[in-house]
BAVO-479382 format. One line per 2 residues: number of its first residue (from 1); for each residue x, y, z of C-alpha. Coordinates in nm, 4 decimals. Layout:
<nodes>
NUM> X:Y:Z | ...
</nodes>
This chain:
<nodes>
1> -0.8275:-1.0415:-0.5010 | -0.7274:-1.2304:-0.8137
3> -0.3563:-1.2091:-0.9013 | -0.4150:-1.0537:-1.2472
5> -0.6468:-0.7893:-1.1030 | -0.4029:-0.7095:-0.8229
7> -0.1122:-0.6861:-1.0658 | -0.3117:-0.4511:-1.2874
9> -0.4144:-0.2409:-0.9879 | -0.0531:-0.2104:-0.8685
11> 0.0818:-0.1331:-1.2164 | -0.1678:0.1482:-1.2746
13> -0.1669:0.2995:-0.9238 | -0.0172:0.6363:-0.8391
15> 0.2530:0.6519:-0.5701 | -0.0088:0.7718:-0.3183
17> -0.2398:0.4834:-0.4102 | 0.0478:0.2363:-0.3712
19> 0.1187:0.3789:-0.0274 | -0.2492:0.3452:0.0630
21> -0.2411:-0.0174:-0.0530 | 0.0522:-0.0828:0.1810
23> -0.1347:0.0738:0.4723 | -0.4474:-0.1284:0.3933
25> -0.2402:-0.4468:0.3907 | -0.0826:-0.3581:0.7245
27> -0.4268:-0.2931:0.8761 | -0.5590:-0.6233:0.7395
29> -0.2688:-0.8230:0.8874 | -0.2869:-0.6312:1.2165
31> -0.6570:-0.7239:1.2427 | -0.5661:-1.0880:1.1787
33> -0.3044:-1.0679:1.4541 | -0.5600:-0.9097:1.6860
35> -0.8065:-1.1948:1.6277 | -0.5323:-1.4544:1.6793
37> -0.4323:-1.2874:2.0068 | -0.7928:-1.3004:2.1256
39> -0.7876:-1.6766:2.0613 | -0.4442:-1.7031:2.2287
41> -0.2882:-1.8291:1.9043 | 0.0613:-1.6905:1.9405
43> 0.2078:-1.8507:1.6264 | -0.0713:-1.7126:1.4058
45> -0.0534:-1.3718:1.5704 | 0.3221:-1.3574:1.5210
47> 0.2899:-1.4629:1.1569 | 0.0503:-1.1746:1.0923
49> 0.2599:-0.9326:1.2969 | 0.5656:-1.0260:1.0921
51> 0.3753:-0.9165:0.7814 | 0.2778:-0.5893:0.9511
53> 0.6417:-0.5275:1.0440 | 0.7562:-0.6030:0.6866
55> 0.4988:-0.3653:0.5383 | 0.5848:-0.0847:0.7811
57> 0.9542:-0.1348:0.6991 | 0.8636:-0.0874:0.3315
59> 0.6680:0.2274:0.4192 | 0.9710:0.3573:0.6091
61> 1.1946:0.2925:0.3103 | 0.9530:0.4867:0.0917
63> 0.9584:0.8043:0.2997 | 1.3373:0.8128:0.3308
65> 1.3872:0.9081:-0.0343 | 1.3247:1.2794:0.0137
67> 1.4448:1.5059:0.2912 | 1.1312:1.7124:0.3488
69> 0.9499:1.8071:0.6666 | 0.6544:1.5815:0.5907
71> 0.8837:1.2883:0.5138 | 1.0703:1.3391:0.8422
73> 0.7395:1.3389:1.0320 | 0.6168:1.0304:0.8489
75> 0.9487:0.8597:0.9190 | 0.9102:0.9303:1.2922
77> 0.5527:0.8023:1.2864 | 0.6432:0.4852:1.0969
79> 0.9424:0.4251:1.3261 | 0.7000:0.4391:1.6194
81> 0.4624:0.1962:1.4466 | 0.7525:-0.0346:1.3582
83> 0.8936:-0.0377:1.7136 | 0.5480:-0.0844:1.8662
85> 0.4656:-0.3717:1.6289 | 0.7968:-0.5386:1.7170
87> 0.7144:-0.4960:2.0865 | 0.3687:-0.6490:2.0298
89> 0.5383:-0.9415:1.8549 | 0.8079:-0.9996:2.1170
91> 0.5771:-0.9605:2.4175 | 0.2515:-1.0967:2.2659
93> 0.1010:-0.7649:2.3752 | -0.2494:-0.6840:2.2512
95> -0.2293:-0.3301:2.3943 | 0.0741:-0.2528:2.1777
97> -0.1065:-0.4017:1.8799 | -0.4065:-0.1773:1.9541
99> -0.1705:0.1238:1.9411 | -0.0388:0.0059:1.6037
101> -0.3927:-0.0344:1.4715 | -0.5007:0.3119:1.5869
103> -0.2149:0.4781:1.4008 | -0.2524:0.2631:1.0890
105> -0.6276:0.3217:1.0686 | -0.5775:0.6970:1.1028
107> -0.3098:0.6840:0.8320 | -0.5375:0.4779:0.6080
109> -0.8125:0.7385:0.6307 | -0.5655:1.0228:0.5713
111> -0.4162:0.8582:0.2627 | -0.7610:0.7571:0.1335
113> -0.8698:1.1222:0.1455 | -0.5441:1.2362:-0.0146
115> -0.5926:0.9881:-0.2990 | -0.9518:1.1020:-0.3512
117> -0.8488:1.4678:-0.3646 | -0.5595:1.3966:-0.5983
119> -0.7821:1.1965:-0.8291 | -1.0491:1.4691:-0.8264
121> -0.7880:1.7361:-0.9045 | -0.6393:1.5324:-1.1904
123> -0.9808:1.4702:-1.3428 | -1.1191:1.1452:-1.4745
125> -0.8854:0.9254:-1.6692 | -0.9763:0.6665:-1.9233
127> -0.8430:0.3170:-1.9236 | -0.4887:0.2863:-2.0564
129> -0.4713:0.1917:-2.4213 | -0.3177:-0.1536:-2.4560
131> -0.0194:-0.2043:-2.6827 | -0.0835:-0.3646:-3.0174
133> -0.0737:-0.7425:-3.0125 | 0.1021:-0.7667:-3.3471
135> 0.4261:-0.6005:-3.4496 | 0.3938:-0.2970:-3.6727
137> 0.4419:-0.3662:-4.0396 | 0.5410:-0.0732:-4.2589
139> 0.4220:-0.2299:-4.5829 | 0.2040:-0.0437:-4.8293
141> -0.1593:-0.1445:-4.8158 | -0.2609:-0.0204:-5.1571
143> -0.5014:0.2297:-4.9995 | -0.4221:0.6001:-5.0207
145> -0.5990:0.8874:-4.8493 | -0.4204:1.1542:-5.0529
147> -0.6109:1.3486:-5.3158
</nodes>
């Protein structure tokens, strides 16, 4: 993805869409780690796993803002994913990584559906109107629309 496009996508995304983007990133890096493990490339696998761990830590931080039942459950789930990803990193364990991937892929599908339903309920939205490129000038133009 091009940086400008990604920046625009992030700046216009809803909180649920941002969360989905985090999950998608974690899945992508977990898949990279999985492929590196298959090739016995520990350094590459650990580099990708570090990114997974960082993303899951961010997801954990996001659910800790509200003390609701769903947030507590998500926190428990993300703590499991975090601990399992750390274990996969420390032990170069592809089985632990497979557990991480299963949970993340399920979460990705759940959040994808939630985003679709939210978007459908909100209705279609047009593109945001960009701000004017020139400062506003409050000078008379000589044209009047008054009768």
